[in-house]
C-alpha positions in Angstrom: -21.4 -6.6 22.6 -21.6 -3.8 25.5 -25.0 -1.9 26.0 -23.7 1.3 24.7 -22.8 0.0 21.5 -25.9 -2.0 21.1 -28.2 1.2 22.2 -26.0 3.5 19.9 -26.7 1.1 16.7 -30.3 0.9 17.5 -30.3 4.7 17.7 -28.6 4.9 14.2 -30.8 2.3 12.8 -34.0 4.5 14.0 -32.4 7.4 12.3 -32.6 5.7 8.7 -29.0 4.5 8.5 -28.1 0.6 7.9 -25.5 -0.5 10.8 -23.3 -3.5 11.0 -21.2 -4.6 14.1 -17.4 -4.2 13.5 -14.3 -6.1 14.7 -11.4 -4.4 16.5 -9.5 -4.1 13.3 -12.7 -2.0 11.8 -13.7 -4.7 9.4 -17.4 -6.2 9.7 -17.8 -8.8 12.2 -20.4 -10.6 10.0 -20.0 -13.8 7.7 -21.5 -11.7 5.1 -23.2 -7.7 4.9 -24.1 -7.9 1.2 -27.7 -7.9 2.0 -27.4 -5.1 4.5 -26.1 -2.9 1.6 -29.6 -3.3 0.2 -32.0 -3.6 3.1 -31.4 -2.3 6.8 -31.8 -4.6 9.8 -35.1 -4.7 11.8 -34.8 -3.7 15.5 -35.2 -7.5 16.3 -32.6 -8.4 13.8 -30.1 -6.1 15.2 -31.0 -7.7 18.5 -30.3 -11.1 17.2 -27.2 -10.3 15.1 -25.6 -8.8 18.1 -26.4 -11.4 20.3 -24.6 -14.3 17.9 -27.8 -15.2 16.2 -28.3 -16.1 12.6 -30.6 -13.9 10.5 -31.7 -14.0 6.9 -30.3 -17.7 6.8 -26.6 -16.7 6.4 -26.1 -13.2 8.3 -24.1 -14.1 11.4 -21.2 -12.5 13.7 -18.4 -14.9 14.0 -16.5 -12.8 16.5 -17.4 -10.6 19.3 -18.1 -7.2 17.9 -15.9 -3.9 19.2 -17.7 -1.4 17.2 -20.6 -0.1 15.2 -20.4 0.9 11.4 -23.0 2.7 9.3 -23.4 1.6 5.6 -23.5 4.4 3.2 -25.3 4.8 0.0 -28.9 4.4 -1.0 -29.8 2.1 1.8 -29.0 4.9 4.3 -31.0 7.3 2.5 -28.4 8.5 0.2 -25.7 8.9 3.0 -22.0 9.8 1.9 -19.3 10.5 4.0 -16.1 12.2 2.9 -13.1 10.4 4.6 -10.1 12.7 5.1 -6.9 10.8 6.3 -4.4 13.0 7.9 -1.8 10.2 8.4 -0.5 10.4 4.9 -0.7 14.3 5.0 3.0 15.5 4.7 1.8 19.1 5.1 0.5 18.7 8.7 -2.7 21.4 7.6 -4.6 19.5 5.4 -7.9 19.5 7.7 -7.2 23.1 8.8 -7.1 24.1 5.0 -10.1 21.8 4.2 -12.1 23.4 7.1 -11.2 26.7 6.0 -12.2 26.5 2.3 -15.5 24.8 3.3 -16.6 27.3 6.0 -15.5 30.1 3.7 -17.4 28.8 0.5 -20.5 27.0 2.3 -21.0 29.1 5.3 -24.6 28.4 5.6 -24.1 24.6 5.1 -20.8 24.0 7.0 -22.3 24.2 10.5 -24.9 21.9 9.8 -22.4 19.0 8.5 -21.9 16.0 10.7 -18.3 15.7 11.5 -16.8 12.9 13.3 -13.0 12.4 14.5 -11.6 9.1 13.7 -9.0 6.7 15.4 -6.1 7.5 13.5 -6.8 11.3 13.9 -8.7 11.8 10.5 -12.3 13.0 10.0 -15.3 11.9 8.6 -17.9 14.5 7.1 -21.7 12.9 6.8 -24.4 14.4 4.5 -27.3 13.0 2.3 -27.8 13.9 -1.2 -31.0 15.3 -2.1 -32.8 13.0 -4.8 -29.8 11.6 -5.6 -27.9 8.2 -4.9 -24.0 8.4 -4.5 -21.8 6.8 -6.5 -19.2 4.0 -5.0 -16.4 5.4 -3.2 -14.4 7.8 -5.0 -10.8 8.7 -4.5 -10.6 12.5 -4.6 -7.1 13.3 -3.6 -3.6 11.5 -3.4 -0.4 12.5 -2.0 2.7 12.5 -4.1 3.4 8.9 -2.9 -0.3 8.1 -4.4 -1.4 7.4 -0.8 -5.4 8.3 -0.7 -5.7 11.4 1.7 -9.3 12.1 0.9 -12.0 9.9 -0.6 -15.8 9.2 -0.3 -17.6 6.4 1.2 -20.6 5.7 -1.1 -22.6 3.0 -2.5 -21.4 -0.1 -1.2 -19.2 1.1 1.8 -19.4 1.7 5.3 -17.6 4.0 8.0 -16.9 3.1 11.4 -18.7 5.3 14.0 -19.0 6.3 17.8 -19.0 4.8 20.4 -16.4 2.3 18.4 -13.0 2.9 20.4 -10.9 6.1 19.1 -14.1 7.7 17.4 -16.2 10.7 18.3 -18.5 13.3 17.1 -17.2 16.8 17.2 -20.0 18.6 15.3 -23.3 17.2 15.3 -24.4 13.5 15.3 -25.9 11.0 12.4 -29.4 11.6 13.6 -28.9 15.4 12.5 -27.1 14.7 9.3 -28.3 17.3 6.8 -29.5 16.6 3.3 -27.9 18.7 0.6 -28.2 19.7 -2.8 -26.4 18.0 -5.8 -24.8 21.4 -6.5 -23.6 21.8 -3.0 -22.1 18.2 -3.0 -20.4 19.2 -6.1 -18.8 22.3 -4.7 -17.8 19.8 -1.5 -16.0 17.5 -4.3 -14.5 20.2 -6.2 -12.7 21.6 -2.9 -11.5 18.2 -1.4 -10.2 17.4 -5.2 -8.2 20.6 -5.1 -6.0 19.0 -2.7 -4.8 16.2 -4.8 -1.1 16.4 -5.2 -0.6 14.4 -7.9 0.5 16.1 -11.3 -2.1 15.3 -13.8 -0.2 13.1 -16.3 0.0 13.9 -20.3 -2.5 12.0 -22.2 -1.3 8.7 -23.7 -0.2 9.2 -26.9 -1.9 6.3 -29.2 -0.2 5.3 -32.4 -2.2 7.1 -34.7 -0.5 10.3 -33.0 2.4 9.3 -35.2 1.2 10.7 -38.2 0.5 14.0 -36.7 3.0 16.6 -36.7 1.0 18.8 -34.2 2.2 17.1 -31.0 2.6 20.6 -29.3 -0.6 22.4 -30.2 -1.4 26.0 -29.0 -3.8 24.8 -26.4 -1.2 22.3 -25.0 1.7 25.0 -24.9 -0.3 27.4 -23.2 -1.6 25.1 -20.7 2.1 24.2 -20.1 3.6 27.8 -19.9 0.9 30.2 -20.1 0.5 32.8 -17.4 -3.1 31.9 -16.2 -2.7 34.1 -12.7 -1.5 37.1 -14.5 -4.7 36.6 -17.3 -6.8 36.2 -14.2 -5.4 39.3 -12.5 -6.1 41.4 -15.6 -9.8 40.3 -15.5 -10.2 41.8 -11.7 -9.2 38.9 -9.9 -6.8 39.3 -6.9 -4.2 37.0 -5.7 -4.8 36.7 -1.7 -1.8 34.6 -0.7 0.7 31.9 -2.0 1.0 28.6 -0.1 3.5 26.2 -1.8 2.0 25.0 -4.9 -1.1 26.7 -4.6 -1.9 30.5 -5.2 -5.3 31.3 -3.7 -7.3 34.1 -5.5 -10.5 36.1 -4.8 -13.1 36.8 -8.0 -13.9 40.5 -8.7 -17.1 41.8 -7.3 -18.9 42.0 -4.0 -18.3 38.8 -2.1 -17.9 37.6 1.8 -15.5 35.0 0.7 -11.9 35.0 1.6 -11.0 33.1 -1.5 -12.8 32.4 -4.9 -10.6 29.5 -6.2 -6.8 28.7 -6.5 -4.3 27.8 -9.1 -1.9 24.8 -8.7 1.3 25.5 -10.4 2.5 22.2 -10.8 -0.8 20.4 -11.9 -1.2 23.6 -14.0 -5.1 23.4 -13.0 -7.3 26.3 -11.7 -10.0 25.2 -9.4 -13.1 27.5 -9.0 -15.0 27.3 -5.9 -17.4 30.3 -6.7 -20.9 29.6 -7.8 -21.3 33.4 -8.9 -18.7 33.4 -11.6 -21.0 33.5 -14.7 -18.5 32.3 -17.0 -16.8 29.4 -15.1 -18.3 26.7 -13.7 -17.4 24.8 -10.2 -14.5 22.5 -10.5 -11.0 22.2 -12.2 -10.2 24.0 -15.4 -7.1 24.1 -17.6 -5.4 27.3 -18.4 -6.3 27.0 -21.9 -10.1 26.8 -21.2 -9.7 30.0 -18.9 -7.9 32.0 -21.8 -10.6 30.8 -24.3 -13.4 31.9 -22.1 -12.1 35.1 -20.7 -10.3 36.4 -24.0 -12.5 35.2 -26.7 -15.9 34.4 -24.8 -15.5 30.5 -25.5 -14.7 30.6 -29.1 -11.9 28.1 -29.4 -11.3 28.7 -33.3 -10.5 32.4 -32.2 -8.4 31.5 -29.3 -6.5 29.1 -31.2 -5.5 31.3 -33.9 -4.6 34.2 -31.2 -2.4 31.8 -29.1 -0.6 30.5 -32.5 0.0 34.4 -33.3 1.4 34.7 -29.9 4.0 31.8 -30.4 2.3 29.3 -28.7 2.4 25.7 -30.4 2.3 24.5 -33.8 -0.6 24.4 -36.2 -2.5 21.1 -36.5 -1.2 19.3 -39.8 -3.0 15.9 -38.8 -4.7 13.6 -41.2 -8.6 13.5 -41.7 -11.2 16.1 -40.8 -10.6 19.0 -38.2 -14.6 19.2 -37.1 -17.8 17.4 -37.4 -21.2 18.4 -36.6 -22.7 16.1 -33.9 -26.3 14.9 -33.7 -26.3 12.6 -30.8 -22.8 12.4 -29.7 -21.4 13.8 -26.4 -17.8 14.0 -26.1 -16.1 14.3 -22.3 -12.7 14.7 -21.0 -12.0 12.3 -17.9 -9.1 12.6 -15.2 -8.0 9.2 -14.6 -6.7 10.1 -11.0 -9.7 11.4 -9.6 -12.6 10.6 -12.0 -13.3 14.4 -12.7 -15.2 15.1 -15.9 -15.2 18.0 -18.2 -17.7 18.4 -21.3 -16.1 19.1 -24.6 -19.2 19.1 -26.9 -23.0 18.2 -26.3 -25.0 16.5 -29.1 -25.9 19.4 -31.5 -22.6 21.0 -31.1 -19.7 21.1 -33.4 -16.9 18.7 -32.2 -13.5 20.4 -33.3 -9.9 19.4 -33.0 -9.0 22.6 -31.3 -11.6 21.8 -28.6 -10.1 18.5 -28.1 -6.6 19.5 -27.8 -7.6 22.5 -25.5 -8.3 20.2 -22.6 -5.9 18.2 -20.4 -6.9 14.7 -19.0 -6.0 11.2 -19.3 -8.7 10.2 -21.9 -11.7 11.1 -23.8 -15.1 9.5 -23.4 -17.7 9.3 -26.3 -21.3 8.6 -25.7 -24.7 8.8 -27.3 -27.3 9.9 -24.6 -30.3 9.7 -26.9 -29.6 5.9 -28.1 -27.8 4.3 -30.8 -25.5 6.5 -33.1 -23.0 4.0 -34.3 -22.0 5.9 -37.7 -21.6 9.2 -35.6 -19.7 7.8 -32.7 -16.9 6.3 -35.3 -16.6 9.5 -37.1 -16.0 11.3 -33.6 -13.5 8.5 -32.9 -11.4 9.1 -35.9 -11.5 13.0 -35.0 -10.4 12.4 -31.4 -7.8 9.9 -32.3 -6.1 12.2 -34.8 -5.4 14.5 -31.9 -3.5 11.7 -30.2 -5.9 11.4 -27.4 -6.7 8.0 -26.0 -10.6 7.3 -26.8 -13.1 5.4 -24.6 -16.8 4.4 -25.8 -19.6 4.6 -23.1 -22.3 2.2 -24.4 -24.9 -0.1 -22.6 -23.9 0.8 -19.4 -20.3 0.0 -19.9 -17.1 1.8 -21.0 -14.7 0.1 -23.6 -11.7 1.1 -25.7 -12.6 2.6 -29.2 -10.8 -0.3 -30.9 -13.1 -2.8 -29.3 -16.2 -0.5 -30.5 -14.8 -0.8 -34.2 -14.4 -4.4 -33.8 -17.8 -5.0 -32.5 -19.4 -2.7 -35.3 -17.2 -4.7 -38.0 -18.6 -8.0 -36.6 -21.9 -6.9 -36.4 -21.9 -5.4 -40.1 -20.5 -8.6 -41.8 -22.9 -10.8 -39.5 -25.9 -9.1 -41.0 -24.3 -9.7 -44.5 -23.9 -13.3 -43.5 -27.3 -13.7 -42.1 -29.0 -12.2 -45.0 -26.9 -14.0 -47.9 -26.5 -17.1 -45.8 -22.5 -16.9 -46.2 -20.0 -14.5 -46.6 -18.3 -14.8 -50.4 -14.7 -14.8 -50.9 -14.7 -11.1 -51.3 -16.6 -10.3 -48.4 -14.3 -12.3 -46.3 -11.3 -10.7 -47.3 -13.0 -7.5 -46.9 -14.1 -8.3 -43.2 -10.1 -9.1 -42.4 -9.0 -6.3 -43.9 -11.2 -3.9 -41.9 -10.4 -5.8 -38.6 -6.7 -5.6 -39.6 -6.6 -2.0 -40.4 -7.7 -1.4 -36.8 -5.2 -3.6 -35.2 -2.0 -2.0 -37.2 -3.0 1.2 -35.4 -2.4 -0.2 -31.8 0.3 -0.6 -29.6 1.6 -4.3 -29.5 0.0 -5.3 -26.3 -3.4 -3.7 -27.0 -3.1 -5.3 -30.5 -2.5 -9.0 -28.9 -5.5 -8.3 -26.7 -7.5 -7.1 -29.9 -6.9 -9.9 -31.9 -7.5 -12.3 -28.8 -11.0 -10.9 -28.5 -11.6 -11.1 -32.3 -10.6 -14.7 -32.4 -12.7 -15.9 -29.4 -15.8 -14.5 -31.2 -18.1 -17.1 -31.9 -18.1 -18.2 -35.4 -14.7 -16.5 -36.5 -12.8 -20.0 -36.3 -15.5 -21.7 -38.6 -14.1 -19.2 -41.1 -10.7 -20.5 -41.1 -9.2 -17.3 -39.6 -6.1 -18.3 -37.3 -4.1 -16.4 -34.7 -0.8 -17.0 -36.9 -2.7 -15.8 -40.4 -3.9 -12.7 -38.8 -0.9 -11.9 -37.0 1.2 -12.1 -40.0 -1.0 -9.8 -42.0 -0.9 -7.0 -39.3 2.6 -7.4 -39.3 3.3 -7.1 -43.0 0.9 -3.9 -43.2 2.6 -2.6 -40.1 6.4 -3.1 -41.5 5.4 -1.8 -44.9 4.1 1.3 -43.3 6.9 1.8 -41.0 9.5 1.2 -43.7 7.9 4.0 -45.8 7.7 6.3 -42.9 11.2 5.7 -42.1 12.4 6.3 -45.7 10.6 9.5 -45.6 12.0 10.6 -42.2 15.7 9.8 -42.9 15.4 11.7 -46.0 14.1 14.7 -44.1 17.0 14.5 -41.4 19.5 14.1 -44.0 18.2 17.2 -46.1 18.3 19.1 -43.0 22.0 17.7 -41.9 23.1 18.9 -45.6 21.7 22.5 -45.0 24.0 22.8 -41.9 27.0 21.4 -43.6 26.6 23.8 -46.4 26.4 26.6 -43.8 29.9 25.3 -42.6 28.6 23.9 -39.2 29.7 20.2 -39.6 29.5 19.8 -35.7 25.9 20.8 -35.6 25.1 18.6 -38.6 26.8 15.5 -36.8 24.9 16.4 -33.5 21.7 16.8 -35.6 22.1 13.3 -37.3 22.6 11.5 -34.2 19.9 12.9 -32.4 17.4 12.5 -35.0 18.2 9.3 -36.5 18.1 7.5 -33.2 14.5 8.8 -33.1 13.9 7.4 -36.6 15.7 4.1 -35.8 12.8 3.4 -33.4 10.4 3.4 -36.4 11.4 -0.3 -37.2 14.1 -2.2 -35.4 16.7 -1.6 -38.2 19.8 0.4 -37.0 21.1 3.4 -39.0 24.3 4.7 -37.8 26.1 4.4 -34.3 26.3 7.3 -32.5 29.6 9.3 -32.4 31.8 9.4 -29.3 33.9 12.3 -27.8 35.4 12.8 -24.2 33.0 15.4 -23.3 29.7 13.6 -24.5 31.0 10.5 -22.3 31.4 12.5 -19.3 28.0 14.0 -19.8 26.7 10.2 -20.3 28.4 9.5 -16.9 26.9 12.5 -15.2 23.4 11.3 -16.2 23.9 7.3 -15.2 20.4 6.4 -13.9 20.7 4.8 -10.0 20.0 1.6 -9.3 16.5 0.9 -8.2 15.8 -0.2 -4.5 14.2 -3.5 -4.1 11.8 -2.5 -1.6 13.4 -4.6 1.3 15.7 -2.8 3.3 18.0 -5.7 4.5 18.1 -6.6 0.5 19.1 -3.1 -0.3 22.1 -3.0 1.9 23.9 -5.1 -0.5 22.2 -5.1 -3.9 20.2 -2.5 -6.4 18.6 -3.3 -9.7 21.1 -1.6 -12.1 19.3 -0.2 -15.2 20.7 -1.8 -18.4 21.6 -4.9 -16.6 20.2 -8.2 -16.1 19.6 -9.5 -12.5 19.3 -13.1 -12.4 16.8 -14.7 -9.7 17.5 -18.4 -9.4 16.2 -21.4 -7.3 15.0 -24.8 -7.6 11.5 -25.9 -8.4 8.8 -24.8 -5.8 11.3 -22.8 -3.8 9.3 -19.6 -4.3 11.2 -18.1 -7.3 7.8 -16.7 -9.1 6.5 -15.7 -5.5 9.8 -13.6 -4.8 9.7 -11.8 -8.2 6.2 -10.9 -8.0 6.5 -9.5 -4.5 9.6 -7.6 -5.5 7.5 -5.9 -8.3 4.7 -5.2 -5.9 7.1 -3.5 -3.5 8.8 -1.5 -6.2 6.0 0.0 -8.1 4.7 1.1 -4.6 7.8 3.0 -3.7 7.3 6.9 -3.6 10.5 7.4 -6.2 8.6 4.9 -8.7 5.2 6.4 -8.7 5.4 7.5 -12.3 7.0 4.2 -13.5 5.1 1.1 -15.0 6.5 -2.1 -13.9 6.1 -5.1 -16.4 5.8 -8.8 -15.5 6.2 -11.3 -18.4 5.0 -14.8 -17.5 5.9 -17.8 -19.3 5.0 -20.2 -16.7 1.6 -19.4 -15.4 -1.5 -17.8 -17.2 -2.3 -14.1 -16.3 -5.7 -15.2 -14.5 -3.6 -17.6 -12.3 -1.2 -15.0 -11.3 -3.9 -12.5 -10.7 -5.4 -14.5 -8.1 -2.1 -15.1 -6.4 -1.3 -11.1 -6.4 -5.0 -10.4 -5.0 -4.2 -12.8 -2.4 -0.9 -11.2 -1.5 -2.5 -7.4 -1.6 -5.2 -8.7 0.7 -2.7 -10.0 3.0 -5.0 -11.9 4.9 -5.7 -15.9 6.4 -9.1 -16.5 4.8 -9.7 -20.0 6.5 -12.2 -18.0 8.9 -14.4 -18.1 6.0 -13.8 -21.6 4.7 -16.8 -22.8 6.6 -19.2 -20.8 4.4 -20.7 -23.5 2.4 -17.9 -23.2 -0.2 -16.8 -26.7 -1.7 -13.1 -26.3 -2.3 -10.7 -28.8 -3.9 -8.1 -27.5 -1.3 -8.1 -25.6 1.6 -6.0 -22.9 0.5 -6.7 -19.2 0.1 -5.8 -19.5 -3.6 -8.7 -21.8 -4.3 -11.0 -19.8 -2.1 -10.5 -16.4 -3.9 -11.2 -18.4 -7.4 -14.4 -19.7 -6.0 -15.4 -16.2 -4.3 -14.7 -14.3 -7.5 -16.6 -17.1 -9.6 -19.6 -16.7 -7.5 -19.6 -13.1 -7.7 -19.2 -12.3 -4.1 -18.3 -8.9 -2.6 -19.1 -9.7 0.9 -15.6 -9.9 2.6 -13.9 -6.6 3.0 -10.1 -7.9 3.1 -10.6 -9.3 -0.5 -12.5 -6.4 -2.0 -9.5 -4.4 -0.4 -7.3 -6.5 -2.2 -9.0 -6.6 -5.3 -9.4 -2.6 -5.4 -5.6 -2.3 -5.0 -4.9 -4.7 -8.2 -7.5 -2.5 -9.9 -5.5 0.7 -8.7 -2.2 -0.6 -9.7 -3.6 -1.8 -13.1 -5.9 1.2 -14.0 -3.1 3.4 -12.9 -0.7 2.1 -15.2 1.4 1.0 -12.4 2.0 -2.7 -13.4 1.1 -4.8 -16.5 1.2 -8.4 -16.5 1.5 -10.4 -19.9 1.1 -14.0 -20.5 1.6 -14.0 -24.2 4.6 -16.4 -25.2 6.2 -13.9 -27.5 9.8 -14.6 -28.8 12.9 -13.1 -27.5 13.1 -11.1 -30.5 9.5 -9.9 -30.5 9.9 -9.0 -26.7 12.5 -6.8 -27.6 10.9 -5.2 -30.3 8.0 -4.3 -28.1 9.9 -3.1 -24.9 12.0 -0.7 -27.3 8.4 0.6 -28.6 7.2 0.8 -25.3 10.1 2.5 -23.8 9.8 5.6 -26.1 6.1 6.0 -25.2 6.0 5.5 -21.2 8.6 5.4 -18.3 9.2 1.8 -17.5 10.6 0.8 -14.1 11.6 -2.7 -14.4 10.8 -5.8 -16.6 10.4 -8.8 -14.9 10.5 -12.3 -16.7 9.5 -15.7 -15.5 11.3 -17.5 -16.5 14.2 -18.1 -19.2 14.1 -21.7 -19.9 10.5 -21.4 -21.0 11.3 -18.5 -23.5 11.8 -19.1 -27.2 13.7 -17.4 -30.1 12.9 -17.3 -33.8 16.4 -18.4 -34.7 17.0 -21.8 -35.1 19.7 -23.2 -32.5 21.5 -26.6 -32.3 20.6 -27.5 -28.9 18.8 -25.9 -25.9 21.9 -24.7 -24.1 22.9 -22.7 -27.5 19.2 -21.4 -27.5 19.3 -20.2 -23.9 22.7 -18.7 -24.3 21.3 -16.7 -27.6 17.9 -15.7 -25.4 20.3 -14.3 -22.6 22.4 -12.5 -25.1 19.1 -10.8 -26.5 17.7 -10.1 -22.8 21.0 -8.1 -22.3 20.7 -6.3 -25.4 17.3 -5.5 -25.0 18.3 -4.1 -21.2 21.0 -1.8 -22.6 18.6 -0.3 -25.4 16.1 0.8 -23.2 18.3 1.4 -20.1 16.0 -0.2 -17.7 16.9 -3.5 -15.5 15.3 -6.6 -16.1 14.8 -9.2 -13.4 14.9 -12.7 -15.1 13.9 -16.1 -13.5 15.9 -18.9 -14.0 15.8 -22.6 -12.5 18.9 -24.1 -11.5 20.1 -27.3 -13.3 19.7 -30.8 -11.7 23.3 -30.8 -10.2 21.9 -28.1 -7.7 19.9 -31.2 -6.0 23.1 -32.8 -5.1 24.2 -30.2 -2.4 22.5 -28.5 0.2 22.5 -24.9 -1.2 22.9 -24.0 -4.7 25.9 -22.3 -6.2 26.9 -20.2 -9.1 28.2 -23.0 -11.0 24.8 -24.7 -11.1 24.0 -22.6 -14.0 26.6 -23.6 -16.1 24.4 -26.0 -18.2 21.5 -23.2 -18.4 23.5 -21.4 -21.1 26.2 -19.6 -19.2 23.8 -17.5 -17.8 25.8 -16.0 -15.1 28.2 -14.4 -17.9 25.6 -12.1 -19.0 24.0 -11.3 -15.6 25.1 -8.4 -13.6 23.8 -9.6 -10.3 22.5 -13.5 -9.5 20.3 -13.8 -6.4 19.6 -17.5 -5.1 16.2 -18.1 -3.6 16.6 -21.0 -0.8 13.6 -22.2 1.1 14.9 -24.6 3.5 11.3 -26.1 4.4 11.2 -27.5 0.6 14.1 -29.9 1.6 12.5 -31.0 4.9 9.7 -33.4 4.4 8.7 -33.6 8.2 4.9 -33.0 8.9 5.7 -30.5 11.4 7.5 -28.2 8.8 4.4 -29.0 6.1 1.9 -27.3 8.7 4.0 -24.2 9.5 2.5 -21.1 8.2 5.7 -18.8 8.1 8.9 -19.9 6.4 12.3 -18.4 5.9 13.7 -17.7 2.5 17.3 -17.0 2.0 18.2 -14.8 -0.6 21.9 -14.5 -1.5 24.0 -12.6 -3.7 26.2 -15.5 -5.8 27.1 -12.9 -8.0 27.5 -8.8 -7.7 29.4 -6.9 -9.9 28.7 -3.7 -7.9 29.1 -4.9 -4.4 30.7 -8.0 -2.5 29.1 -11.7 -3.5 28.3 -14.1 -0.9 26.4 -11.5 1.0 22.7 -12.7 2.1 19.3 -11.8 3.9 16.4 -14.0 5.5 13.1 -13.0 4.2 9.8 -14.5 5.7 7.2 -16.1 3.4 3.5 -16.6 4.6 2.3 -19.6 2.6 -1.2 -18.8 3.2 -1.0 -15.1 1.8 1.9 -15.5 -0.7 3.6 -12.2 1.2 6.9 -12.1 1.7 8.2 -9.7 4.4 11.6 -8.4 5.6 13.0 -6.7 8.5 10.9 -3.7 7.8 8.5 -2.4 5.3 
C-alpha cells in the first residue's frame, strides 16, 4: 500500500473512524473484517495489516490494497453515510434536486456536512447521529426499475473513501464530520425518501377480507382520487412549481424556504419537509390523513362520515368489532419499500377501523412496548385483519406474521393445560385442533402449508397422533364447506340482479352481468358455473388485449422465442446437462427486467428441497469464485462454492461482502414479492387450484415447474405414460385459466442417449409432451458428454439452447450461452 493511503487511513483512525483496506473492485482486502465492525484497529494493528501481517489471529490482507474504506455504525461514533447513486438516475438531475432540498430545509446544517464524490459519479454524505446508533443499511429510494438510487450505510456497512482511486471530498472531510440531532437526521431521510420512484403498492388482501364488503373504504377512495393539492391550497399552501410527478408546495406563514414539501401524483403521497407545521410531522402522509387533520382536526370518525357523504367509497360492513380501547398495544403502518413508519394508535388510545383504513402501506405492525399483552394483541389482530390489511406482530425483538403469533398463543395455552393436568383429554385435544385449524382456514394455500409445517414441527405434536394428512384434510373440509356456502349465496345474489335487469327488458345487459359476476363467483371453489357467451365484437376485443410474450432476459434467445401467456414452454435436457440451473437463471433474469417489476415469479421444485435451491441462488446472485476463501480453516466435503456457502451460513458468518450482497439480493427478491420458491409436492390438481387462487390476488409473471416426471396426480392412471399425459394436460389447462406462461422442465427419455444431440421425438415416451407445449427448448451441455480431465477442469462451458418446436417462430434455431460451473451463472451475449 502506498504511503499516502496508509497515512490517510491513520488520519481517519485518529479521527475516530474504524478503517479497512480496500481492493480495486471496492471489496475489503481482508480475510475477515467482522471484528472491525465492533472494535477499530489500533495504529500498530493498522501498520501490521497494511504490511501483510496477521492481527487478532485471523485478520490479514490477501491481496495488495488499492484503497481505504471507512466502516459505518457505532464503531465509528455513530457514523452514517447517505449513498446517492446517480448512475441509475434516469432524470439526470437527482443530485441537483436533492442538494437543493437539503440546502433549502437545512440551511445551517448543509454547509457543515461532509460530502464526497464517488468513482461512479455518485455522492456520499457523512454525518454522525447524536446519542443514537444508526440502523443497518436502509434503502431510501428506488428508480422505476427497482434499482436503488439512494440508501444509507449504517451498522455493519462501509464506504470507500479518498484517496482511493476515483474518490474525492468536495465539502469538508471525515475529520470535520458533524454530529446531527435525530430530528435533523429524520428530515434528511424524509427528503431522500421523497425521490423514491416506485409507486407504493396496494396492501395485500388477506383471505379474511373476503368476508368484508368494504374493499373500497372512503379513505382508500380519497387516497386514490382526492384533490389533496387543492385541499392544501384552500388552507394557505401555494404551488411553487410542477416537476414531472412532483408538485412542490410552500406552507403558509413566514418562511425563508423555497418549498415546504411536495406531492407525488403517482405515489399519491405528500412529503412534508417543514418542521414548523404544527399539525403535520416531517415525512410522507396519505391524502386521507391530510384531509382528516386539516378538515376535521384529526377526528377520523368525522372524516370518515364526511367523505362518505361526499360520495367517496362505501361504508364498512365487515364482521367483528369496529373499534377497541387499547391499554398496552401500539399499531404502526410500515412501507415495505423504504421501511417508513406511521403510527396509527398508541397505548391508551382507541383503535378504530376508520384509522386503519385511512393509511396506505404494505402491512400493519402490532407491538406491546410495555411488555406482554397477549389478549389485547389478539383482539387487535382481529380488528386489523377484518379491514383486509396484512398483519405482523413485533415480539421479543422479532417481527412475525399474525398467524404464527396466534399459533404460539394456542400452543402455550394447551401446553399449560397439559402441564397442570398431566395430559390432554379427548375434548381438550379436539378443542386444541379446532383452534389451530380455525386459523389455518383463513389463510392462502402457501401460507397455510407453512403454518401447518410449523405446527407439526413443534416438539410434542407428533406424540399426540396428529399428522400432516389429518390436519390438511380437516382444513380442506372446513374451507370447502365455507366456500360452497358462500358460492351459493353469491350465485343467488348475481341471479337476482340479472333477473332485475331482465324484467326491465335489458336482456343483453343481464347476460353481460351474468358473465362478469359468475366468473368471479367461480373462483370461490373450483366448480365451473357457465361458459362465457361469445360474439364477434367481444372476440375482436379479446384479440386486442392479448398479452405479449415475456422476454427471457437473454437477448440472443429473445431473437427467436418468447414465453407466451396461457401456454407451456418445455425445457428439456438429459440428466446433469443444466436444465434446472438454466430454469432458475431464467427466473432470476426475468424477475429483474424493468417491465416485470410489479410481477411475482413462482418456481415449483419437485426435485430439490427449497433450502438447497436457495444456496444455489445465493451462489448465483453473489456471482463470485469463492476459492480464495477456502483456505480459512473451513473443512469442506467438496471444494465447491456450494459447500462453502452452506458452511458459511451454518457458522453464522457475515464477513464476505460478495456473499452478503448475494444474500441481500435474495432477501430483496423474496421480501419484495418478486420470487416465491415452493418445494411442497402438491398434486397437479392442487397446484392448479392454488395458481388460480393466487392469480386472482396478485400479478403472476411466470410459473417455473421442475420437473414433470416427478409430479403426481390425484387421479388413478394405468401407467406412467398415461399419468404424465394427464399431468401435462392439466398444466396446459391451468396456463390457459391464469393466462400466464408456464415453463415446464422435463427429462429426455433413455433413447436420447443413443444420439449426439436430443431431438423432439425423444419426448414421445414421456406422454407426448411436445403436443401440449407451445415451445420446446433443449438444453445441451457438450462437456457432460466428454469425459476428458481437461474438460472437467474448465470453469466455463457452453450450453446450447435449441428450439426443437416453436409454434410462433421458426424451429431449429439455437444460441450458445456460457455456464460458469463455480457460480452457476449462465450468461449470454449481453445482459
